[in-house]
N, CA, C and O of each residue as an XYZ file, in Angstrom:
696
protein
N     -16.291     24.468    -65.427
C     -16.448     25.556    -64.474
C     -15.700     25.290    -63.180
O     -15.028     26.169    -62.638
N     -15.830     24.046    -62.689
C     -15.151     23.679    -61.457
C     -13.638     23.726    -61.587
O     -12.943     24.123    -60.652
N     -13.133     23.326    -62.730
C     -11.676     23.300    -63.024
C     -11.199     24.750    -63.129
O     -10.117     25.085    -62.646
N     -11.971     25.574    -63.733
C     -11.578     27.018    -63.869
C     -11.497     27.692    -62.485
O     -10.551     28.423    -62.191
N     -12.492     27.433    -61.662
C     -12.497     28.031    -60.358
C     -11.277     27.520    -59.509
O     -10.653     28.302    -58.792
N     -10.968     26.256    -59.603
C      -9.819     25.706    -58.913
C      -8.549     26.396    -59.408
O      -7.686     26.765    -58.612
N      -8.437     26.571    -60.771
C      -7.255     27.171    -61.308
C      -7.120     28.639    -60.799
O      -6.034     29.077    -60.417
N      -8.248     29.375    -60.807
C      -8.199     30.775    -60.348
C      -7.858     30.846    -58.860
O      -7.103     31.712    -58.417
N      -8.442     29.898    -58.094
C      -8.169     29.887    -56.645
C      -6.673     29.605    -56.376
O      -6.083     30.179    -55.461
N      -6.098     28.750    -57.152
C      -4.685     28.384    -56.967
C      -3.710     29.427    -57.497
O      -2.617     29.569    -56.948
N      -4.072     30.165    -58.551
C      -3.125     30.946    -59.306
C      -3.409     32.391    -59.535
O      -2.539     33.119    -60.013
N      -4.651     32.860    -59.199
C      -4.983     34.224    -59.496
C      -4.009     35.293    -58.965
O      -3.522     36.149    -59.703
N      -3.751     35.201    -57.651
C      -2.888     36.225    -56.997
C      -1.495     36.181    -57.624
O      -0.904     37.229    -57.884
N      -0.964     34.981    -57.870
C       0.395     34.814    -58.375
C       0.474     35.441    -59.803
O       1.377     36.224    -60.096
N      -0.465     35.084    -60.648
C      -0.442     35.631    -61.987
C      -0.640     37.174    -62.020
O      -0.041     37.879    -62.833
N      -1.492     37.653    -61.116
C      -1.737     39.075    -61.017
C      -0.447     39.800    -60.607
O      -0.143     40.870    -61.135
N       0.298     39.227    -59.680
C       1.605     39.769    -59.239
C       2.609     39.772    -60.423
O       3.338     40.739    -60.641
N       2.611     38.651    -61.172
C       3.572     38.566    -62.299
C       3.239     39.568    -63.351
O       4.134     40.204    -63.907
N       1.929     39.733    -63.651
C       1.549     40.724    -64.673
C       1.869     42.128    -64.230
O       2.449     42.892    -65.003
N       1.516     42.497    -63.018
C       1.718     43.883    -62.505
C       3.201     44.171    -62.407
O       3.671     45.218    -62.853
N       3.942     43.230    -61.817
C       5.395     43.449    -61.683
C       6.100     43.557    -63.062
O       6.928     44.438    -63.297
N       5.729     42.621    -63.952
C       6.275     42.585    -65.295
C       5.954     43.901    -66.015
O       6.823     44.483    -66.665
N       4.720     44.362    -65.898
C       4.303     45.664    -66.500
C       5.153     46.802    -65.988
O       5.606     47.650    -66.757
N       5.376     46.817    -64.635
C       6.146     47.825    -64.025
C       7.585     47.880    -64.556
O       8.123     48.941    -64.874
N       8.163     46.713    -64.634
C       9.556     46.624    -65.173
C       9.615     47.024    -66.597
O      10.533     47.745    -66.987
N       8.698     46.600    -67.390
C       8.661     46.981    -68.817
C       8.517     48.523    -68.979
O       9.183     49.131    -69.817
N       7.668     49.108    -68.189
C       7.429     50.544    -68.280
C       8.642     51.280    -67.835
O       8.988     52.295    -68.440
N       9.328     50.816    -66.785
C      10.564     51.463    -66.381
C      11.654     51.330    -67.393
O      12.404     52.284    -67.601
N      11.786     50.189    -68.040
C      12.797     50.026    -69.060
C      12.445     50.916    -70.273
O      13.342     51.491    -70.889
N      11.155     51.033    -70.616
C      10.743     51.895    -71.695
C      11.122     53.383    -71.381
O      11.578     54.117    -72.257
N      10.925     53.770    -70.163
C      11.237     55.147    -69.703
C      12.758     55.359    -69.844
O      13.197     56.388    -70.357
N      13.543     54.392    -69.392
C      15.032     54.539    -69.469
C      15.455     54.587    -70.930
O      16.290     55.411    -71.303
N      14.895     53.723    -71.757
C      15.243     53.750    -73.184
C      14.901     55.091    -73.802
O      15.743     55.673    -74.486
N      13.768     55.575    -73.602
C      13.348     56.837    -74.211
C      14.194     58.030    -73.627
O      14.618     58.925    -74.358
N      14.409     57.994    -72.314
C      15.087     59.160    -71.692
C      16.592     59.215    -72.042
O      17.112     60.290    -72.340
N      17.291     58.060    -72.008
C      18.729     58.090    -72.197
C      19.172     57.761    -73.536
O      20.281     58.159    -73.891
N      18.431     57.069    -74.342
C      18.828     56.704    -75.702
C      18.229     57.656    -76.727
O      18.925     58.112    -77.634
N      16.933     57.961    -76.587
C      16.233     58.845    -77.557
C      16.163     60.300    -77.094
O      15.648     61.154    -77.816
N      16.678     60.586    -75.899
C      16.565     61.961    -75.313
C      15.158     62.500    -75.328
O      14.957     63.686    -75.589
N      14.210     61.690    -75.065
C      12.814     62.106    -75.000
C      12.120     61.412    -73.778
O      12.228     60.193    -73.646
N      11.468     62.106    -72.953
C      10.897     61.597    -71.736
C       9.440     61.269    -71.923
O       8.679     62.115    -72.393
N       9.024     60.070    -71.570
C       7.623     59.708    -71.583
C       7.096     59.845    -70.181
O       7.399     59.017    -69.322
N       6.312     60.876    -69.929
C       5.855     61.141    -68.562
C       4.918     60.092    -68.017
O       4.953     59.778    -66.827
N       4.074     59.543    -68.882
C       3.082     58.582    -68.421
C       3.622     57.258    -67.941
O       2.986     56.572    -67.141
N       4.824     56.889    -68.440
C       5.324     55.573    -68.020
C       5.654     55.543    -66.562
O       5.359     54.556    -65.888
N       6.267     56.607    -66.037
C       6.589     56.680    -64.592
C       5.396     56.588    -63.721
O       5.412     55.884    -62.712
N       4.307     57.314    -64.098
C       3.118     57.249    -63.272
C       2.418     55.934    -63.316
O       1.953     55.442    -62.288
N       2.326     55.335    -64.512
C       1.719     54.034    -64.676
C       2.501     52.945    -63.942
O       1.925     52.054    -63.318
N       3.861     53.046    -64.038
C       4.695     52.076    -63.331
C       4.478     52.206    -61.804
O       4.495     51.201    -61.093
N       4.281     53.410    -61.315
C       4.069     53.604    -59.855
C       2.755     52.958    -59.442
O       2.669     52.366    -58.366
N       1.726     53.066    -60.287
C       0.432     52.455    -59.933
C       0.492     50.937    -60.046
O      -0.136     50.230    -59.258
N       1.236     50.439    -61.008
C       1.475     48.998    -61.047
C       2.244     48.480    -59.839
O       1.995     47.378    -59.350
N       3.176     49.291    -59.371
C       3.932     48.930    -58.153
C       3.014     48.850    -56.954
O       3.069     47.895    -56.180
N       2.182     49.841    -56.804
C       1.256     49.864    -55.662
C       0.304     48.673    -55.737
O       0.069     48.003    -54.731
N      -0.258     48.399    -56.954
C      -1.171     47.276    -57.049
C      -0.463     45.961    -56.794
O      -1.059     45.053    -56.216
N       0.816     45.824    -57.215
C       1.522     44.585    -57.050
C       1.771     44.329    -55.528
O       1.820     43.174    -55.105
N       1.926     45.386    -54.723
C       2.145     45.258    -53.295
C       0.893     44.639    -52.676
O       1.012     43.701    -51.888
N      -0.292     45.129    -53.004
C      -1.515     44.580    -52.429
C      -1.810     43.150    -52.990
O      -2.281     42.289    -52.246
N      -1.546     42.914    -54.232
C      -1.711     41.553    -54.757
C      -0.709     40.629    -54.096
O      -1.040     39.478    -53.814
N       0.503     41.091    -53.840
C       1.501     40.283    -53.164
C       1.138     39.981    -51.705
O       1.471     38.917    -51.184
N       0.457     40.922    -51.058
C       0.035     40.724    -49.680
C      -1.003     39.586    -49.665
O      -0.983     38.720    -48.790
N      -1.893     39.613    -50.641
C      -2.936     38.528    -50.732
C      -2.279     37.199    -51.023
O      -2.695     36.177    -50.477
N      -1.248     37.183    -51.880
C      -0.506     35.982    -52.176
C       0.201     35.488    -50.921
O       0.255     34.288    -50.653
N       0.744     36.437    -50.154
C       1.453     36.064    -48.911
C       0.485     35.423    -47.940
O       0.882     34.504    -47.223
N      -0.722     35.840    -47.880
C      -1.766     35.204    -47.013
C      -2.001     33.793    -47.500
O      -2.012     32.843    -46.716
N      -2.192     33.662    -48.816
C      -2.492     32.376    -49.397
C      -1.416     31.368    -49.141
O      -1.708     30.216    -48.820
N      -0.166     31.776    -49.278
C       1.018     30.909    -49.099
C       1.519     30.901    -47.690
O       2.538     30.266    -47.419
N       0.891     31.542    -46.816
C       1.296     31.600    -45.355
C       2.737     32.132    -45.266
O       3.587     31.517    -44.621
N       3.002     33.244    -45.898
C       4.381     33.771    -45.909
C       4.568     35.088    -45.132
O       5.648     35.677    -45.176
N       3.526     35.552    -44.423
C       3.605     36.795    -43.622
C       4.384     36.545    -42.376
O       4.371     35.452    -41.809
N       5.047     37.555    -41.969
C       5.856     37.499    -40.731
C       4.957     37.433    -39.485
O       3.982     38.172    -39.344
N       5.336     36.514    -38.594
C       4.579     36.370    -37.335
C       5.571     36.418    -36.180
O       6.720     35.993    -36.304
N       5.093     36.954    -35.041
C       5.896     36.905    -33.830
C       5.511     35.619    -33.146
O       4.363     35.463    -32.729
N       6.430     34.703    -33.021
C       6.086     33.371    -32.487
C       6.792     33.089    -31.158
O       6.770     31.947    -30.701
N       7.395     34.049    -30.542
C       8.094     33.770    -29.284
C       7.189     33.207    -28.212
O       7.502     32.206    -27.568
N       6.033     33.887    -28.032
C       5.050     33.413    -27.011
C       4.368     32.155    -27.491
O       4.122     31.234    -26.713
N       4.063     32.116    -28.775
C       3.376     30.985    -29.359
C       4.111     29.651    -29.127
O       3.482     28.626    -28.865
N       5.420     29.682    -29.226
C       6.219     28.469    -29.088
C       6.201     27.922    -27.635
O       6.476     26.743    -27.411
N       5.886     28.764    -26.690
C       5.897     28.302    -25.272
C       4.571     27.667    -24.900
O       4.460     27.060    -23.835
N       3.553     27.792    -25.759
C       2.231     27.255    -25.469
C       2.104     25.802    -25.925
O       2.877     25.333    -26.760
N       1.130     25.105    -25.373
C       0.857     23.720    -25.900
C       0.330     23.776    -27.318
O      -0.121     24.825    -27.778
N       0.385     22.646    -28.016
C       0.034     22.627    -29.448
C      -1.379     23.166    -29.655
O      -1.572     24.007    -30.533
N      -2.373     22.724    -28.892
C      -3.727     23.130    -29.157
C      -3.908     24.670    -28.909
O      -4.639     25.349    -29.629
N      -3.205     25.181    -27.855
C      -3.287     26.618    -27.541
C      -2.615     27.391    -28.716
O      -3.055     28.489    -29.058
N      -1.609     26.845    -29.298
C      -0.916     27.514    -30.395
C      -1.904     27.658    -31.618
O      -1.948     28.696    -32.278
N      -2.670     26.593    -31.876
C      -3.584     26.618    -32.965
C      -4.739     27.673    -32.695
O      -5.155     28.404    -33.594
N      -5.206     27.703    -31.457
C      -6.247     28.652    -31.120
C      -5.764     30.049    -31.136
O      -6.499     30.937    -31.567
N      -4.512     30.317    -30.671
C      -3.896     31.629    -30.737
C      -3.739     32.102    -32.196
O      -4.031     33.252    -32.528
N      -3.274     31.188    -33.047
C      -3.158     31.579    -34.454
C      -4.485     31.850    -35.059
O      -4.606     32.797    -35.836
N      -5.513     31.067    -34.751
C      -6.833     31.334    -35.303
C      -7.331     32.654    -34.788
O      -7.910     33.419    -35.559
N      -7.142     32.958    -33.545
C      -7.590     34.224    -32.969
C      -6.856     35.393    -33.694
O      -7.488     36.363    -34.112
N      -5.527     35.278    -33.832
C      -4.788     36.338    -34.449
C      -5.191     36.566    -35.900
O      -5.267     37.710    -36.347
N      -5.451     35.489    -36.640
C      -5.842     35.616    -38.040
C      -7.300     36.176    -38.107
O      -7.641     36.856    -39.075
N      -8.133     35.904    -37.120
C      -9.488     36.459    -37.046
C      -9.409     37.977    -36.834
O     -10.161     38.730    -37.451
N      -8.498     38.423    -35.961
C      -8.356     39.886    -35.735
C      -7.829     40.505    -37.038
O      -8.252     41.597    -37.415
N      -6.939     39.837    -37.705
C      -6.352     40.306    -38.978
C      -7.469     40.450    -40.015
O      -7.522     41.442    -40.743
N      -8.342     39.478    -40.077
C      -9.508     39.530    -41.004
C     -10.380     40.723    -40.722
O     -10.778     41.448    -41.634
N     -10.680     40.929    -39.432
C     -11.505     42.091    -39.066
C     -10.860     43.366    -39.448
O     -11.532     44.262    -39.959
N      -9.581     43.497    -39.227
C      -8.797     44.688    -39.676
C      -8.901     44.844    -41.156
O      -9.175     45.940    -41.646
N      -8.687     43.762    -41.896
C      -8.706     43.845    -43.395
C     -10.082     44.283    -43.923
O     -10.182     45.058    -44.875
N     -11.129     43.769    -43.283
C     -12.486     44.209    -43.698
C     -12.721     45.625    -43.389
O     -13.304     46.350    -44.194
N     -12.287     46.054    -42.241
C     -12.393     47.508    -41.866
C     -11.677     48.400    -42.865
O     -12.247     49.377    -43.351
N     -10.412     48.063    -43.177
C      -9.633     48.865    -44.110
C     -10.302     48.822    -45.506
O     -10.305     49.818    -46.229
N     -10.861     47.664    -45.864
C     -11.526     47.568    -47.146
C     -12.731     48.519    -47.224
O     -12.923     49.202    -48.230
N     -13.520     48.554    -46.179
C     -14.682     49.419    -46.132
C     -14.261     50.897    -46.146
O     -14.862     51.685    -46.876
N     -13.263     51.291    -45.374
C     -12.762     52.600    -45.397
C     -12.166     52.969    -46.721
O     -12.289     54.116    -47.152
N     -11.523     52.034    -47.383
C     -10.967     52.225    -48.726
C     -12.066     52.468    -49.744
O     -11.905     53.324    -50.614
N     -13.163     51.757    -49.669
C     -14.301     51.989    -50.573
C     -14.895     53.398    -50.335
O     -15.329     54.065    -51.274
N     -14.901     53.819    -49.097
C     -15.443     55.199    -48.841
C     -14.505     56.274    -49.457
O     -14.979     57.240    -50.054
N     -13.179     56.096    -49.305
C     -12.270     57.026    -49.975
C     -12.397     56.956    -51.446
O     -12.391     57.993    -52.109
N     -12.514     55.774    -52.001
C     -12.694     55.562    -53.444
C     -13.931     56.313    -53.931
O     -13.849     57.002    -54.947
N     -15.048     56.214    -53.264
C     -16.236     56.876    -53.709
C     -16.171     58.416    -53.610
O     -16.669     59.146    -54.468
N     -15.532     58.864    -52.520
C     -15.386     60.347    -52.345
C     -14.477     60.897    -53.482
O     -14.773     61.940    -54.064
N     -13.386     60.187    -53.782
C     -12.517     60.716    -54.807
C     -13.090     60.595    -56.181
O     -12.776     61.421    -57.037
N     -13.902     59.626    -56.440
C     -14.619     59.551    -57.704
C     -15.546     60.720    -57.931
O     -15.624     61.315    -59.006
N     -16.279     61.027    -56.799
C     -17.215     62.183    -56.877
C     -16.503     63.532    -56.975
O     -17.055     64.493    -57.511
N     -15.297     63.598    -56.464
C     -14.604     64.889    -56.459
C     -14.126     65.286    -57.869
O     -13.965     66.469    -58.169
N     -13.905     64.281    -58.721
C     -13.449     64.591    -60.063
C     -11.921     64.817    -60.129
O     -11.406     65.253    -61.159
N     -11.229     64.532    -59.077
C      -9.713     64.694    -59.092
C      -9.143     63.667    -60.041
O      -9.570     62.512    -60.058
N      -8.165     64.098    -60.839
C      -7.489     63.160    -61.795
C      -5.996     63.150    -61.527
O      -5.449     64.043    -60.879
N      -5.354     62.113    -62.047
C      -3.928     61.959    -61.866
C      -3.244     62.997    -62.801
O      -3.804     63.407    -63.817
N      -2.028     63.397    -62.418
C      -1.390     64.493    -63.163
C      -1.096     64.202    -64.616
O      -1.306     65.075    -65.458
N      -0.625     63.028    -64.948
C      -0.213     62.764    -66.334
C      -1.259     61.948    -67.123
O      -1.640     62.312    -68.235
N      -1.697     60.868    -66.534
C      -2.626     60.019    -67.242
C      -4.052     60.535    -67.285
O      -4.857     60.098    -68.108
N      -4.360     61.469    -66.390
C      -5.713     62.094    -66.318
C      -6.792     61.037    -65.987
O      -7.952     61.228    -66.352
N      -6.441     59.939    -65.310
C      -7.433     59.055    -64.872
C      -7.983     59.454    -63.492
O      -7.247     60.048    -62.704
N      -9.190     59.162    -63.190
C      -9.742     59.563    -61.905
C      -8.905     58.973    -60.750
O      -8.540     57.798    -60.774
N      -8.605     59.822    -59.728
C      -7.774     59.334    -58.627
C      -8.568     58.285    -57.800
O      -7.969     57.462    -57.109
N      -9.866     58.322    -57.874
C     -10.636     57.297    -57.230
C     -10.286     55.916    -57.737
O     -10.283     54.955    -56.967
N      -9.991     55.801    -59.024
C      -9.570     54.501    -59.591
C      -8.254     54.068    -59.024
O      -8.042     52.884    -58.762
N      -7.366     55.014    -58.831
C      -6.064     54.706    -58.248
C      -6.233     54.250    -56.800
O      -5.662     53.239    -56.391
N      -7.014     54.994    -56.036
C      -7.258     54.645    -54.600
C      -8.158     53.390    -54.522
O      -8.253     52.774    -53.460
N      -8.804     53.016    -55.607
C      -9.572     51.794    -55.584
C      -8.712     50.557    -55.454
O      -9.223     49.481    -55.142
N      -7.414     50.688    -55.687
C      -6.456     49.563    -55.536
C      -6.507     49.122    -54.037
O      -6.405     47.925    -53.771
N      -6.659     50.027    -53.078
C      -6.633     49.667    -51.695
C      -7.759     48.731    -51.279
O      -7.482     47.652    -50.756
N      -9.057     49.116    -51.497
C     -10.098     48.162    -51.138
C     -10.067     46.838    -51.859
O     -10.404     45.798    -51.294
N      -9.644     46.887    -53.158
C      -9.569     45.621    -53.908
C      -8.452     44.728    -53.319
O      -8.605     43.513    -53.194
N      -7.339     45.369    -52.967
C      -6.274     44.566    -52.350
C      -6.669     43.948    -51.035
O      -6.341     42.797    -50.744
N      -7.381     44.729    -50.240
C      -7.808     44.175    -48.921
C      -8.963     43.202    -49.116
O      -9.140     42.310    -48.286
N      -9.757     43.334    -50.179
C     -10.777     42.336    -50.469
C     -10.104     40.997    -50.808
O     -10.509     39.955    -50.292
N      -9.071     41.019    -51.680
C      -8.350     39.806    -52.010
C      -7.773     39.229    -50.714
O      -7.891     38.028    -50.474
N      -7.170     40.042    -49.898
C      -6.559     39.550    -48.636
C      -7.591     38.926    -47.726
O      -7.368     37.885    -47.107
N      -8.759     39.613    -47.664
C      -9.863     39.106    -46.821
C     -10.327     37.711    -47.276
O     -10.554     36.815    -46.463
N     -10.457     37.563    -48.568
C     -10.878     36.307    -49.185
C      -9.874     35.175    -48.792
O     -10.253     34.081    -48.376
N      -8.631     35.506    -48.947
C      -7.556     34.543    -48.601
C      -7.536     34.261    -47.100
O      -7.268     33.127    -46.703
N      -7.797     35.207    -46.296
C      -7.853     35.017    -44.806
C      -9.047     34.148    -44.459
O      -8.926     33.296    -43.579
N     -10.193     34.316    -45.102
C     -11.350     33.502    -44.839
C     -11.041     32.030    -45.215
O     -11.376     31.100    -44.481
N     -10.392     31.859    -46.382
C      -9.996     30.492    -46.809
C      -9.014     29.904    -45.786
O      -9.141     28.733    -45.428
N      -8.076     30.659    -45.327
C      -7.064     30.181    -44.360
C      -7.739     29.826    -43.075
O      -7.464     28.760    -42.525
N      -8.636     30.686    -42.550
C      -9.350     30.368    -41.294
C     -10.224     29.157    -41.423
O     -10.335     28.354    -40.496
N     -10.850     29.020    -42.579
C     -11.706     27.799    -42.779
C     -10.869     26.575    -42.745
O     -11.214     25.619    -42.051
N      -9.782     26.556    -43.460
C      -8.877     25.396    -43.425
C      -8.364     25.094    -42.051
O      -8.314     23.942    -41.620
N      -7.968     26.187    -41.342
C      -7.420     26.014    -39.967
C      -8.546     25.468    -39.092
O      -8.273     24.585    -38.278
N      -9.720     25.904    -39.196
C     -10.810     25.516    -38.323
C     -11.116     24.036    -38.559
O     -11.268     23.268    -37.608
N     -11.201     23.652    -39.801
C     -11.551     22.261    -40.136
C     -10.374     21.298    -39.881
O     -10.531     20.276    -39.214
N      -9.184     21.648    -40.428
C      -8.054     20.696    -40.401
C      -7.342     20.697    -39.035
O      -7.084     19.631    -38.477
N      -7.034     21.851    -38.511
C      -6.142     21.864    -37.336
C      -6.875     21.848    -36.039
O      -6.408     21.238    -35.077
N      -8.016     22.501    -35.971
C      -8.734     22.560    -34.680
C      -9.623     21.357    -34.476
O      -9.705     20.817    -33.373
N     -10.311     20.922    -35.568
C     -11.177     19.750    -35.453
C     -10.563     18.466    -35.951
O     -11.178     17.400    -35.914
N      -9.299     18.593    -36.431
C      -8.564     17.370    -36.940
C      -9.282     16.621    -37.989
O      -9.250     15.390    -38.002
N      -9.929     17.307    -38.870
C     -10.570     16.646    -40.044
C      -9.841     17.029    -41.284
O      -9.018     17.945    -41.265
N     -10.120     16.347    -42.374
C      -9.474     16.688    -43.659
C     -10.048     17.987    -44.101
O     -11.268     18.150    -44.124
N      -9.150     18.982    -44.479
C      -9.605     20.281    -44.942
C     -10.268     20.052    -46.295
O      -9.665     19.513    -47.223
N     -11.498     20.467    -46.377
C     -12.245     20.242    -47.658
C     -12.755     21.585    -48.219
O     -13.902     21.706    -48.648
N     -11.869     22.573    -48.197
C     -12.281     23.925    -48.689
C     -12.772     23.812    -50.148
O     -13.841     24.306    -50.506
N     -11.962     23.153    -50.955
C     -12.302     23.109    -52.389
C     -13.708     22.451    -52.598
O     -14.529     22.944    -53.372
N     -13.936     21.375    -51.913
C     -15.242     20.663    -52.077
C     -16.372     21.566    -51.616
O     -17.318     21.793    -52.371
N     -16.299     22.093    -50.379
C     -17.438     22.825    -49.875
C     -17.609     24.173    -50.559
O     -18.728     24.676    -50.662
N     -16.512     24.765    -51.029
C     -16.642     26.026    -51.709
C     -17.129     25.884    -53.125
O     -17.958     26.673    -53.578
N     -16.630     24.894    -53.834
C     -16.961     24.761    -55.264
C     -18.312     24.099    -55.479
O     -18.903     24.300    -56.540
N     -18.836     23.323    -54.537
C     -20.085     22.658    -54.782
C     -21.269     23.707    -54.929
O     -22.314     23.406    -55.505
N     -21.053     24.881    -54.406
C     -22.111     25.865    -54.488
C     -22.173     26.549    -55.876
O     -23.114     27.289    -56.164
N     -21.177     26.295    -56.716
C     -21.182     26.918    -58.004
C     -21.632     25.926    -59.162
O     -21.532     26.245    -60.347
N     -22.108     24.765    -58.763
C     -22.501     23.812    -59.784
C     -23.894     24.158    -60.261
O     -24.434     23.478    -61.133
């Protein structure tokens, strides 16, 4: 169980991005093959590829948080002393977490309204609430990664202790 959780923690976002992006590329290739070689258009491939693209963006955003790859404005940060830089980054990431949680909550509200409305997608006829559900799920993943990042930053950089996220997080699942 512990090994599985560590594997998911380390790789879930990455594999999700690979699966979604790979599906999008395969669907686009299938559409091109059918349209230009067989002279027959598959309408559903374009719509499903679009939804895979949207989901891959949110999964990629969570992966960017995990790998610390998001763009930051560091002009002011570089002028500050080391400890002030750490506190500023912690504060900025905390604001980002609050924003992500807010968007996640608003996304769940949109999701529930659209599910109740009965609106469906044009070609696949799936509920649009399911499509809009990508937003809160993406921000949930991002929030989880931000919490992990803030925890590591708090323990490792601010208190100068060894970051023990894996130990403290996984011991609760035994």
